[in-house]
C-alpha positions as CSV (number, residue, x, y, z in Angstrom):
1,M,0.1,-0.2,0.0
2,R,0.8,3.4,-0.4
3,K,3.4,4.3,2.6
4,P,2.4,7.6,3.3
5,I,-1.6,7.3,3.1
6,L,-0.8,3.9,5.4
7,G,1.2,5.8,7.9
8,T,-1.2,8.7,8.1
9,T,-4.0,6.4,8.8
10,L,-2.6,4.5,11.4
11,A,-1.5,7.9,13.1
12,L,-5.1,9.1,13.1
13,S,-6.3,5.6,14.4
14,L,-4.2,6.1,17.1
15,S,-5.0,9.5,17.8
16,L,-8.6,8.6,17.8
17,A,-8.2,6.1,20.4
18,S,-10.3,7.9,22.8
19,H,-13.1,8.2,20.0
20,Q,-14.5,4.5,20.1
21,A,-16.1,2.8,17.3
22,Q,-17.9,0.0,16.5
23,S,-17.1,-2.8,14.4
24,Q,-20.0,-5.0,12.8
25,E,-18.3,-8.4,14.2
26,L,-18.5,-6.8,18.0
27,E,-22.3,-5.8,17.2
28,I,-23.4,-9.2,16.5
29,A,-21.2,-10.9,19.5
30,Q,-23.4,-8.2,21.3
31,L,-26.9,-8.0,20.2
32,S,-29.0,-9.6,23.1
33,E,-31.7,-12.0,23.0
34,S,-34.2,-9.0,22.6
35,D,-32.7,-7.6,19.3
36,F,-33.0,-11.2,17.8
37,F,-36.6,-11.8,19.0
38,S,-37.8,-8.1,19.3
39,D,-41.1,-6.6,17.4
40,F,-38.5,-5.1,14.9
41,P,-35.6,-7.1,13.8
42,V,-32.3,-5.6,13.8
43,V,-30.0,-4.9,10.8
44,L,-26.3,-4.6,11.1
45,T,-24.9,-4.3,7.5
46,A,-26.9,-1.4,5.6
47,T,-25.0,1.5,6.8
48,R,-22.5,0.0,8.9
49,L,-24.8,1.0,11.9
50,K,-26.8,-1.0,14.0
51,Q,-30.6,0.0,13.3
52,P,-34.1,-1.1,13.2
53,Q,-35.0,-2.9,9.9
54,K,-37.8,-0.4,9.6
55,N,-35.1,2.7,9.9
56,S,-32.9,1.1,7.1
57,P,-32.6,3.3,3.8
58,I,-32.8,0.0,1.7
59,A,-34.8,-3.3,1.5
60,T,-32.9,-5.8,3.5
61,T,-33.7,-9.4,4.0
62,I,-32.6,-11.5,7.2
63,I,-31.8,-15.0,6.9
64,D,-31.7,-16.4,10.5
65,R,-30.2,-19.9,11.8
66,E,-33.8,-21.2,12.1
67,M,-34.5,-20.6,8.2
68,I,-30.9,-21.9,7.1
69,E,-31.5,-25.3,9.4
70,A,-35.1,-25.3,7.9
71,S,-34.1,-24.9,4.1
72,G,-32.0,-28.2,4.2
73,F,-29.4,-26.7,1.8
74,T,-25.6,-27.8,2.0
75,E,-24.4,-25.2,-0.4
76,I,-24.2,-21.7,1.1
77,P,-25.8,-19.6,-2.3
78,D,-28.4,-21.8,-2.4
79,L,-29.5,-20.0,1.1
80,L,-29.9,-17.0,-1.1
81,R,-33.1,-18.3,-2.8
82,L,-34.7,-17.1,0.3
83,A,-34.4,-13.3,-0.3
84,P,-36.7,-12.1,-3.2
85,G,-35.0,-11.1,-6.1
86,M,-31.6,-13.3,-5.7
87,L,-31.2,-16.0,-8.5
88,V,-29.2,-18.8,-7.9
89,N,-27.4,-21.4,-10.4
90,Y,-24.6,-24.0,-11.2
91,D,-22.1,-23.6,-13.5
92,S,-20.8,-26.8,-12.8
93,G,-21.1,-29.3,-9.5
94,H,-18.5,-27.0,-7.6
95,V,-18.9,-23.7,-9.5
96,L,-22.1,-21.8,-8.2
97,A,-23.3,-18.4,-8.9
98,A,-25.6,-15.9,-7.7
99,G,-26.7,-12.6,-8.4
100,Y,-29.6,-10.1,-7.6
101,Q,-32.3,-9.4,-10.1
102,F,-29.8,-11.0,-13.1
103,L,-27.4,-13.4,-13.7
104,F,-25.7,-12.7,-17.1
105,H,-22.5,-15.1,-16.1
106,R,-20.9,-17.1,-13.3
107,Y,-18.8,-14.0,-12.1
108,T,-20.7,-12.1,-9.5
109,V,-18.9,-8.9,-10.6
110,R,-21.3,-6.4,-9.2
111,M,-22.3,-7.5,-6.0
112,Q,-20.4,-7.5,-2.5
113,I,-19.9,-10.7,-0.6
114,L,-18.6,-10.3,3.0
115,V,-17.9,-12.9,5.5
116,D,-17.7,-11.1,8.9
117,G,-16.8,-8.0,7.2
118,R,-13.9,-9.6,5.2
119,S,-14.8,-9.1,0.9
120,V,-14.2,-12.5,-0.3
121,Y,-14.3,-12.1,-4.2
122,T,-11.3,-12.9,-6.2
123,P,-9.7,-9.6,-7.6
124,T,-8.8,-11.1,-11.0
125,F,-12.4,-11.8,-12.4
126,G,-14.5,-10.4,-9.8
127,E,-15.5,-14.1,-9.2
128,V,-16.8,-15.3,-5.7
129,P,-15.3,-18.8,-4.8
130,W,-18.3,-20.3,-2.9
131,T,-16.8,-23.6,-2.9
132,Q,-13.9,-21.9,-1.5
133,L,-14.9,-19.4,1.4
134,G,-13.1,-21.3,4.2
135,I,-16.2,-21.8,6.4
136,T,-19.7,-24.0,6.2
137,I,-23.3,-23.7,6.8
138,E,-22.9,-25.0,10.3
139,D,-20.6,-21.8,11.0
140,I,-23.2,-19.4,9.9
141,D,-25.3,-17.2,12.4
142,R,-27.1,-15.2,10.0
143,I,-27.5,-13.5,6.5
144,E,-28.0,-10.4,5.6
145,V,-29.2,-9.5,2.0
146,I,-28.9,-6.2,1.1
147,R,-31.2,-5.6,-1.8
148,G,-30.1,-2.4,-4.0
149,P,-27.0,-0.5,-4.4
150,S,-24.7,-0.2,-1.6
151,S,-21.3,1.3,-2.8
152,S,-22.0,4.4,-0.3
153,S,-21.1,1.6,2.3
154,Y,-19.2,-1.1,0.9
155,G,-17.2,0.3,-2.3
156,P,-17.8,-0.3,-6.0
157,N,-18.1,-3.9,-5.6
158,A,-21.4,-3.5,-4.0
159,M,-23.1,-2.0,-7.2
160,T,-26.3,-3.7,-6.9
161,G,-26.1,-5.4,-3.2
162,V,-24.4,-7.3,-0.3
163,I,-24.6,-10.3,0.7
164,S,-23.3,-9.9,4.3
165,I,-22.4,-13.6,6.2
166,I,-22.1,-13.4,10.0
167,T,-20.4,-16.5,11.6
168,R,-21.4,-17.5,14.9
169,H,-19.5,-16.0,18.2
170,A,-17.0,-18.6,19.7
171,S,-18.8,-18.5,22.8
172,R,-22.1,-19.7,21.0
173,D,-20.5,-23.1,20.2
174,K,-18.6,-24.7,23.7
175,G,-18.1,-28.2,23.6
176,A,-17.7,-30.3,20.9
177,K,-20.4,-31.6,18.3
178,A,-20.2,-33.9,15.2
179,K,-22.3,-33.7,12.2
180,V,-22.6,-35.9,9.3
181,N,-24.6,-36.0,5.7
182,I,-24.8,-39.1,3.6
183,G,-27.0,-39.4,0.4
184,H,-27.7,-39.6,-3.0
185,N,-24.7,-38.3,-5.7
186,G,-22.1,-39.3,-3.5
187,L,-22.6,-37.1,-1.1
188,R,-20.3,-37.1,2.2
189,E,-20.1,-34.4,4.3
190,S,-18.5,-34.5,7.9
191,Y,-18.0,-31.8,10.2
192,L,-16.5,-31.4,13.8
193,T,-16.7,-28.4,15.9
194,V,-14.9,-28.0,19.5
195,G,-15.3,-24.7,21.2
196,E,-14.1,-24.2,24.6
197,N,-14.0,-20.7,27.3
198,K,-10.8,-20.0,29.3
199,S,-11.4,-17.2,31.5
200,A,-11.9,-14.0,29.0
201,F,-11.2,-16.1,26.0
202,D,-13.8,-17.9,24.0
203,Y,-12.3,-20.2,21.1
204,K,-13.5,-22.8,18.6
205,I,-11.9,-25.1,15.8
206,T,-14.0,-26.6,13.0
207,V,-13.1,-29.3,11.1
208,A,-14.8,-30.4,8.1
209,N,-14.8,-32.4,4.6
210,R,-17.4,-31.9,1.9
211,K,-17.6,-34.6,-1.3
212,N,-20.2,-35.2,-4.0
213,D,-20.0,-36.3,-7.3
214,G,-20.9,-33.3,-9.1
215,F,-24.1,-33.5,-11.9
216,E,-24.5,-37.1,-13.4
217,T,-23.4,-36.5,-17.0
218,R,-20.7,-34.1,-16.1
219,Y,-16.9,-34.5,-14.6
220,D,-17.4,-32.1,-11.8
221,G,-17.1,-33.7,-8.4
222,K,-15.3,-32.2,-5.5
223,D,-13.5,-33.2,-2.5
224,V,-13.1,-30.2,0.0
225,S,-11.4,-29.9,3.6
226,I,-12.2,-27.1,5.8
227,L,-10.2,-26.0,9.0
228,N,-10.9,-22.5,10.9
229,F,-10.3,-20.9,13.9
230,R,-12.4,-18.5,15.7
231,G,-11.4,-16.6,19.1
232,D,-13.2,-13.8,20.8
233,Y,-10.7,-12.5,23.5
234,Q,-12.6,-9.9,25.8
235,Y,-9.5,-8.8,27.5
236,S,-11.1,-5.9,29.6
237,N,-14.6,-4.4,29.5
238,K,-13.7,-1.8,26.8
239,D,-11.8,-4.0,24.5
240,E,-12.5,-7.4,22.6
241,I,-9.8,-8.9,20.0
242,T,-11.6,-11.2,17.4
243,V,-9.2,-13.4,15.2
244,N,-10.4,-15.6,12.3
245,L,-8.3,-18.0,10.5
246,N,-9.3,-20.0,7.5
247,V,-7.9,-22.7,5.7
248,N,-9.9,-24.4,2.7
249,S,-8.3,-27.0,0.2
250,S,-10.1,-28.5,-2.6
251,T,-9.7,-31.2,-5.3
252,L,-12.1,-30.5,-8.1
253,Q,-12.7,-32.3,-11.2
254,E,-12.9,-30.3,-14.5
255,D,-14.7,-30.3,-17.8
256,N,-16.0,-28.0,-20.2
257,A,-19.4,-28.7,-21.0
258,I,-19.8,-26.3,-24.2
259,A,-16.2,-26.8,-25.6
260,D,-14.5,-29.4,-27.7
261,P,-13.1,-32.2,-25.1
262,A,-9.8,-32.0,-27.0
263,E,-9.4,-28.5,-26.3
264,H,-10.7,-28.4,-22.6
265,P,-10.1,-32.3,-21.7
266,E,-11.3,-33.3,-17.9
267,H,-8.7,-33.0,-15.5
268,I,-7.9,-32.5,-11.8
269,K,-7.2,-29.1,-10.4
270,K,-6.6,-27.9,-7.2
271,V,-7.3,-24.9,-5.3
272,L,-5.9,-23.3,-1.7
273,N,-7.6,-20.4,0.0
274,R,-6.2,-19.3,3.1
275,S,-7.3,-15.8,5.0
276,Q,-6.3,-14.1,8.2
277,H,-8.5,-11.8,9.9
278,V,-8.1,-9.8,13.2
279,K,-10.2,-7.0,14.4
280,W,-9.7,-4.3,17.7
281,T,-12.6,-3.0,19.1
282,H,-12.2,-0.8,21.6
283,T,-15.6,0.6,23.5
284,L,-15.6,3.7,26.1
285,N,-19.0,3.8,26.4
286,N,-22.5,2.2,24.8
287,N,-22.8,5.3,22.3
288,D,-19.0,5.7,21.1
289,S,-16.3,3.2,20.0
290,F,-13.5,2.3,17.3
291,S,-12.0,-0.8,15.7
292,L,-9.1,-1.4,13.5
293,S,-9.3,-4.6,11.4
294,Y,-6.7,-6.0,9.4
295,Y,-7.0,-9.4,6.8
296,Q,-5.0,-11.2,4.4
297,Q,-6.3,-13.7,1.9
298,E,-4.4,-15.7,-0.6
299,Y,-6.5,-17.3,-3.3
300,H,-4.5,-20.3,-5.3
301,D,-6.2,-21.8,-8.3
302,R,-3.5,-24.5,-9.8
303,N,-5.3,-25.5,-13.0
304,R,-2.3,-26.4,-15.9
305,Y,-3.1,-29.4,-18.1
306,D,-2.1,-30.4,-21.9
307,A,-4.8,-29.7,-24.7
308,F,-5.0,-30.1,-28.4
309,L,-6.4,-27.6,-30.9
310,V,-4.9,-28.2,-34.2
311,I,-1.5,-28.9,-32.3
312,P,-0.8,-30.2,-28.7
313,F,-0.3,-27.0,-26.3
314,D,0.1,-26.3,-22.7
315,R,-3.1,-24.6,-21.5
316,D,-2.2,-22.9,-17.8
317,E,-5.2,-21.5,-16.2
318,S,-3.7,-21.1,-12.8
319,V,-4.5,-18.0,-10.9
320,K,-2.9,-16.7,-7.7
321,T,-4.0,-13.7,-6.1
322,N,-3.2,-12.1,-2.7
323,R,-5.4,-9.2,-1.0
324,Q,-4.3,-7.2,2.0
325,N,-7.0,-4.8,3.6
326,L,-7.0,-2.3,6.2
327,E,-10.0,-0.8,7.8
328,F,-10.6,2.0,10.4
329,S,-14.2,2.7,11.7
330,H,-15.6,5.0,14.3
331,S,-19.3,4.9,15.3
332,I,-21.2,7.5,17.7
333,Y,-25.0,6.7,18.8
334,S,-27.1,9.3,20.4
335,S,-30.7,9.7,21.2
336,N,-31.2,11.0,17.7
337,H,-28.5,10.9,15.3
338,D,-25.8,8.1,14.7
339,F,-23.0,8.3,12.8
340,S,-20.4,6.3,11.2
341,W,-17.3,6.7,9.4
342,G,-13.8,5.0,8.2
343,I,-11.1,4.7,5.7
344,I,-10.1,1.4,4.1
345,L,-6.8,0.9,2.1
346,R,-6.8,-2.5,0.0
347,R,-3.7,-3.8,-2.1
348,D,-4.7,-6.7,-4.7
349,K,-2.2,-8.4,-6.7
350,T,-2.7,-10.9,-9.2
351,T,-0.3,-13.7,-10.8
352,A,-2.1,-15.4,-13.9
353,P,0.4,-16.4,-16.7
354,Q,-2.0,-17.2,-19.4
355,Y,-4.9,-14.4,-18.9
356,L,-2.3,-11.6,-18.1
357,Y,0.6,-12.7,-19.9
358,Q,3.5,-10.6,-19.2
359,A,1.1,-7.7,-18.4
360,S,3.0,-4.8,-17.1
361,V,0.7,-4.1,-14.1
362,D,-0.5,-6.8,-12.1
363,T,-1.4,-5.0,-8.9
364,I,-4.1,-2.5,-7.7
365,D,-4.2,-0.2,-4.9
366,T,-7.6,0.9,-3.1
367,E,-8.3,3.8,-0.8
368,Q,-11.7,4.5,0.6
369,L,-13.5,7.1,2.6
370,F,-16.9,6.6,4.1
371,I,-19.5,8.2,6.0
372,N,-23.0,7.1,6.9
373,T,-25.2,8.9,9.4
374,E,-29.0,8.1,10.4
375,H,-30.8,11.3,11.8
376,R,-34.3,11.0,13.2
377,L,-35.9,14.3,12.3
378,S,-39.0,13.7,14.6
379,E,-40.8,10.7,15.9
380,R,-42.1,9.8,12.5
381,N,-39.1,10.7,10.4
382,T,-35.7,9.4,9.6
383,V,-33.3,10.5,7.2
384,N,-30.1,8.4,6.4
385,L,-27.2,9.6,4.1
386,G,-24.4,7.7,2.9
387,L,-21.2,8.9,1.1
388,L,-18.3,7.0,0.1
389,S,-15.2,8.0,-2.0
390,D,-13.4,5.8,-3.7
391,N,-9.9,6.0,-5.6
392,N,-8.7,3.0,-7.6
393,D,-5.9,2.2,-9.7
394,A,-7.8,1.2,-12.6
395,A,-10.6,3.6,-12.2
396,G,-9.5,6.8,-10.7
397,T,-11.9,8.7,-8.4
398,T,-15.7,7.9,-7.8
399,L,-18.3,9.0,-5.2
400,S,-21.2,6.9,-4.7
401,S,-23.8,8.1,-2.5
402,R,-27.5,7.6,-1.0
403,V,-30.4,9.4,0.7
404,S,-33.5,8.0,2.0
405,L,-36.3,9.1,4.0
406,N,-38.3,6.7,6.1
407,H,-41.8,7.9,7.4
408,H,-43.5,6.4,9.6
409,F,-47.3,6.2,9.9
410,S,-47.3,4.0,13.2
411,D,-45.0,1.6,14.9
412,E,-46.1,-1.0,12.7
413,H,-46.1,1.0,9.2
414,T,-43.0,2.8,7.2
415,L,-42.8,4.0,3.9
416,R,-39.0,4.3,2.4
417,L,-38.1,6.6,-0.3
418,S,-34.5,6.6,-1.5
419,Y,-32.3,7.2,-4.1
420,A,-28.5,5.8,-4.8
421,K,-25.9,5.9,-7.0
422,S,-23.0,3.3,-7.1
423,F,-20.2,2.5,-9.3
424,R,-18.3,-0.9,-10.2
425,N,-14.4,-0.6,-10.8
426,P,-13.0,-2.7,-13.5
427,F,-11.3,-6.4,-12.4
428,I,-7.6,-6.8,-13.1
429,F,-8.5,-8.9,-16.3
430,E,-10.9,-6.5,-17.8
431,E,-8.4,-3.6,-17.1
432,Y,-5.0,-5.5,-18.2
433,T,-5.8,-8.3,-20.0
434,N,-3.6,-9.8,-22.4
435,Y,-5.0,-13.4,-22.8
436,Y,-2.0,-15.1,-24.7
437,I,-1.3,-18.8,-25.3
438,P,2.7,-19.0,-26.4
439,D,2.0,-22.7,-28.0
440,L,-0.8,-21.1,-30.1
441,A,0.7,-17.9,-31.1
442,P,1.8,-18.9,-34.4
443,I,-1.4,-20.3,-35.8
444,L,-3.4,-17.5,-34.4
445,Q,-1.1,-14.8,-36.2
446,G,-1.5,-16.8,-39.6
447,I,-5.1,-17.1,-39.2
448,Y,-6.3,-13.8,-37.3
449,G,-3.1,-11.6,-37.8
450,T,-2.7,-11.7,-33.9
451,D,-1.2,-13.5,-31.8
452,T,-3.2,-12.5,-28.8
453,I,-6.9,-13.7,-28.4
454,W,-7.5,-10.6,-26.2
455,T,-5.8,-7.7,-25.4
456,D,-5.8,-4.4,-23.2
457,Q,-6.9,-1.7,-26.0
458,E,-8.2,1.2,-23.7
459,D,-8.4,2.6,-20.3
460,L,-11.6,1.5,-19.0
461,E,-14.1,3.5,-17.0
462,P,-16.4,2.5,-14.2
463,E,-19.9,1.2,-14.4
464,E,-22.7,3.1,-13.3
465,I,-25.8,2.7,-11.6
466,E,-28.8,4.8,-10.3
467,S,-31.7,3.5,-8.4
468,Y,-35.1,4.9,-7.1
469,D,-36.9,3.0,-4.7
470,V,-40.1,3.4,-2.9
471,G,-40.6,0.8,-0.2
472,L,-43.3,-0.4,2.6
473,I,-42.4,-2.0,5.7
474,S,-45.5,-3.2,7.9
475,Y,-46.7,-5.4,10.5
476,F,-49.9,-6.8,11.3
477,N,-51.9,-9.2,13.7
478,N,-50.0,-8.2,16.7
479,K,-46.7,-8.3,14.9
480,H,-47.3,-12.1,13.8
481,T,-47.0,-11.1,9.8
482,E,-44.7,-8.7,8.2
483,L,-44.8,-7.4,4.8
484,D,-42.2,-5.8,2.8
485,L,-42.7,-4.3,-0.4
486,R,-40.4,-2.6,-2.7
487,L,-40.9,-0.9,-6.0
488,F,-38.1,0.4,-8.0
489,R,-36.3,1.5,-11.1
490,T,-32.7,1.3,-11.7
491,N,-30.8,2.2,-14.4
492,L,-27.3,0.5,-15.4
493,S,-25.1,2.5,-17.4
494,N,-21.7,2.2,-19.1
495,L,-21.5,-1.5,-18.4
496,I,-18.2,-3.0,-19.1
497,V,-18.2,-5.6,-22.3
498,L,-16.0,-8.2,-24.0
499,N,-15.7,-8.3,-27.7
500,E,-15.0,-11.9,-27.8
501,D,-13.4,-12.0,-31.2
502,I,-9.7,-13.3,-31.7
503,G,-7.9,-9.9,-30.7
504,G,-10.8,-8.9,-28.7
505,W,-10.7,-6.4,-25.9
506,F,-12.7,-5.0,-23.2
507,T,-14.9,-1.6,-23.6
508,N,-17.0,0.4,-21.8
509,G,-20.6,1.7,-22.9
510,E,-23.6,-0.6,-23.1
511,A,-26.7,0.1,-20.8
512,F,-30.0,-0.9,-19.9
513,H,-32.8,-0.4,-17.4
514,L,-34.9,-2.3,-14.8
515,K,-38.0,-1.7,-13.1
516,G,-40.1,-3.9,-10.6
517,I,-41.6,-5.1,-7.9
518,E,-40.3,-7.3,-4.9
519,T,-42.1,-8.8,-1.9
520,S,-41.6,-10.5,1.0
521,L,-44.0,-11.9,3.3
522,K,-43.5,-13.8,6.8
523,H,-46.3,-14.8,9.0
524,Q,-45.9,-16.9,12.5
525,F,-48.8,-19.3,13.7
526,D,-48.7,-21.4,16.9
527,D,-46.3,-24.0,15.5
528,T,-46.1,-23.1,12.0
529,S,-44.1,-20.3,10.0
530,L,-44.3,-19.2,6.7
531,I,-42.0,-16.7,4.6
532,M,-43.1,-16.2,1.0
533,N,-40.9,-14.1,-1.6
534,Y,-41.6,-12.9,-5.0
535,A,-40.1,-10.4,-8.0
536,Y,-41.1,-9.3,-11.1
537,L,-38.4,-7.7,-13.1
538,Q,-38.9,-5.8,-16.7
539,P,-35.9,-5.0,-18.6
540,E,-35.5,-2.3,-21.3
541,T,-32.2,-2.1,-23.5
542,D,-30.9,1.4,-24.0
543,K,-27.6,0.8,-25.7
544,V,-25.3,-2.3,-26.9
545,I,-22.2,-2.6,-28.4
546,Y,-20.8,-6.6,-28.4
547,S,-23.9,-8.0,-26.8
548,D,-27.4,-8.4,-28.7
549,I,-30.5,-7.2,-27.1
550,E,-32.0,-10.7,-26.3
551,D,-28.7,-10.8,-23.9
552,Y,-30.2,-8.1,-21.8
553,E,-33.9,-9.1,-22.0
554,T,-33.2,-12.9,-21.3
555,G,-30.2,-12.3,-18.7
556,L,-32.8,-12.2,-16.1
557,P,-36.3,-14.0,-15.2
558,R,-39.6,-12.0,-15.5
559,H,-40.7,-13.5,-12.2
560,S,-39.2,-15.9,-9.7
561,G,-40.2,-16.7,-5.9
562,S,-39.5,-18.9,-3.0
563,L,-41.7,-20.4,-0.5
564,L,-40.4,-21.9,2.7
565,L,-43.2,-23.7,5.6
566,T,-41.9,-25.0,8.7
567,H,-43.9,-26.8,11.3
568,K,-43.2,-28.2,15.1
569,F,-45.3,-31.3,15.2
570,S,-44.1,-31.9,18.9
571,S,-41.4,-31.0,21.2
572,S,-38.9,-33.3,19.3
573,V,-40.3,-33.5,15.6
574,S,-40.1,-30.8,13.3
575,G,-40.2,-30.4,9.2
576,S,-40.3,-28.2,6.7
577,L,-41.5,-27.7,2.9
578,G,-39.5,-25.4,0.3
579,Y,-40.6,-24.4,-3.2
580,Y,-38.2,-22.5,-5.4
581,Y,-39.0,-20.9,-8.5
582,T,-37.2,-19.3,-11.6
583,G,-38.9,-18.0,-14.6
584,E,-37.2,-18.7,-18.5
585,M,-33.9,-16.7,-18.6
586,H,-30.6,-17.5,-20.4
587,Q,-28.1,-20.0,-19.8
588,L,-24.7,-19.0,-17.5
589,C,-22.7,-20.4,-20.2
590,C,-24.4,-19.1,-23.6
591,S,-25.4,-15.7,-24.9
592,G,-29.1,-15.9,-26.4
593,D,-29.5,-19.5,-25.2
594,T,-32.3,-19.7,-22.7
595,Q,-33.3,-22.1,-20.1
596,A,-36.9,-23.2,-19.5
597,Q,-38.4,-22.2,-16.3
598,R,-37.2,-24.1,-13.1
599,R,-39.2,-25.4,-10.2
600,R,-37.9,-27.2,-7.0
601,I,-39.7,-28.8,-4.4
602,D,-37.8,-29.7,-1.1
603,M,-38.9,-31.7,2.1
604,K,-37.5,-32.0,5.3
605,L,-38.1,-34.1,8.6
606,S,-36.3,-34.0,11.6
607,K,-36.0,-35.9,15.2
608,E,-34.7,-34.8,18.3
609,L,-32.7,-37.7,20.2
610,R,-31.3,-38.1,23.9
611,I,-28.7,-40.5,23.5
612,D,-27.3,-41.3,26.7
613,S,-26.8,-37.8,28.5
614,S,-26.0,-36.1,24.9
615,D,-28.5,-34.2,22.4
616,A,-28.5,-35.5,19.3
617,K,-30.9,-35.0,15.7
618,I,-31.5,-37.2,13.1
619,S,-33.1,-35.5,9.7
620,L,-34.3,-36.9,6.1
621,I,-33.7,-34.3,3.3
622,L,-35.3,-34.8,-0.2
623,Q,-34.7,-32.4,-2.9
624,N,-36.4,-31.8,-6.0
625,I,-39.3,-34.5,-5.0
626,T,-40.8,-34.0,-8.2
627,N,-38.0,-34.7,-10.5
628,E,-38.6,-31.7,-13.0
629,Q,-35.8,-31.6,-15.8
630,I,-35.1,-29.3,-18.3
631,E,-32.5,-29.2,-21.1
632,T,-29.6,-27.1,-20.8
633,R,-26.3,-26.9,-22.7
634,L,-24.6,-27.0,-19.2
635,R,-26.5,-30.7,-18.1
636,N,-26.5,-28.8,-14.5
637,N,-30.1,-30.3,-13.9
638,I,-30.4,-31.2,-9.8
639,D,-32.0,-34.3,-10.0
640,R,-34.3,-35.7,-7.6
641,N,-32.3,-36.9,-4.5
642,G,-32.3,-37.4,-0.7
643,Y,-29.9,-37.3,1.9
644,I,-29.9,-38.1,5.7
645,S,-27.9,-35.8,8.1
646,F,-26.9,-37.0,12.0
647,S,-25.7,-34.1,14.5
648,M,-24.6,-34.9,18.1
649,D,-23.1,-33.3,20.8
650,L,-19.9,-34.9,22.0
């Protein structure tokens, strides 16, 4: 990082030690049961301030631990189906894709994904390595899905939204617990968590192994080993240090469903992902505190193999990245005004022999300054303001903003009006691409007059989004029923696209608009809970360069939705039913190729047991019970399958 700025920031952090700040991770640890189960849910991510959901300036879906358990999902991205407007698909058995409102390809380039505040996308392609996050579903306490532009809080990658995954505080997992999942398609998963308290120090260690055979007609199985450590040390009543260490090692079967098998033969690749994350939080009183955090993460995708295209050639798709991130944040709470600000310094470095062949630049430095505030003008009116300045080597300086007014007709009914402007910076591959395969260079030169597949021919500008939002949050039936309604219009412009011809390049300029409606309804009966989500989208293309209008019109489904019904039959027996629907849209792999609408029904039945003096649970999960199939070039249908899950306190 740039030493003068880094030094200044460290000095500033120390000088402000008397002014306390508040980190998101400490807030989740300090939330009481009354916060989690109060009449009005608490949101942590939307503005970096802890605030009631009805005061949030942006639509937010909370996927809590109960929903996670009831879903029966084994993959983290599948949980996002429980939020309106979220789309989930599979490129292969171990490459998952998730996007908000649209999902043009497997790369989540316009949505920020956080694990305990740590950004996890790879800086080379903007991809989220969902299989290699270093955590399991068992580690997750809640997921907050921020549905709308959030660059004013989390920088350019939060152009369309934020997925904030918050793991469980170490104090909540004392003792030892084991879990095993065994089922169809070679599913073999095992988890072991050990937690302990030593005076003011809580820690837990999780070891897991996850295997399956992938899709039935694909060579895309996986064998993933995970080791993570979390420690929470309260070394005074004002100070806490949290440490997260993650190692994820994967052995993956690789194929290519749409390419010539000789050009992309079946082979094995290995991926190693490691991260170290340390946060120090100092609190003077309940209203004023500060935090200083640092994380480093390394991602190494080792993918080199022999291929054939006219002649044999060496294909090296290996990518190695390193990210270092330093963040200082400061939050102040008062009776009618809450305020948060901070500084972030980040360095991303990439080594990619094939994609960045002899590129002159492989490192991007980023500096950010953010300010978010919530001001209660009166008992009925709350204003939120947010600004973030981002100075990035690849895109220069951008200023993202957000303003909202929340009007409370009563404690049960809130109207939200908001406007947001956000940006997305180009990634390393987009800005500095030099896609070159030495063995093929003479052939390409002879046929196409160029020896480079894609090259850097222009300085890219940031993508831009503007969003206008009207929201309604209402509670009925003594707050047993919650309605979340969002109407919006979104304008996306200056989009970065690729001319995929030989000798092609990335360029700016394409644009389209979205308008639509999203709604979520939750109802709690005595022993039954119901969650229903629905989204309707209507796209309108404004400008295309190398894409087709159809790419935008079919790049998103007009209709999508989900339903999760849970019921407690007795004190020890519970069940759930899940329904997930996605309308017709184009396939992840191929522009212009659409896939039919998809429906999926899942069921889960669980029985709690007492074995000797230990608590245990056995569950039967059935997925896609109607065995609905559609034709896709990726052959990524989830067949009817099932698995048995057994967990026990040791």
